C-alpha angles and dihedrals in degrees: 000000000000121000110247094181122209093338095061095114093051094046094047093046091049090051090047093050091047093050091047091051093047090048090050092050092050091048092048092047093051092046092050090047091057091048094049093046091051091050091048093050091049092050091048092050092048094048101034 
């Protein structure tokens, strides 16, 4: 493992926060995609 020196806690916490935010954005995007697709399918069924 690389030596992060005296800033190891800050570096690791910054990486952790970044990964958590990216994971949250991916989760939110996939969830929203499912919602929009379901709405689109419903609209197409109703109008088609």
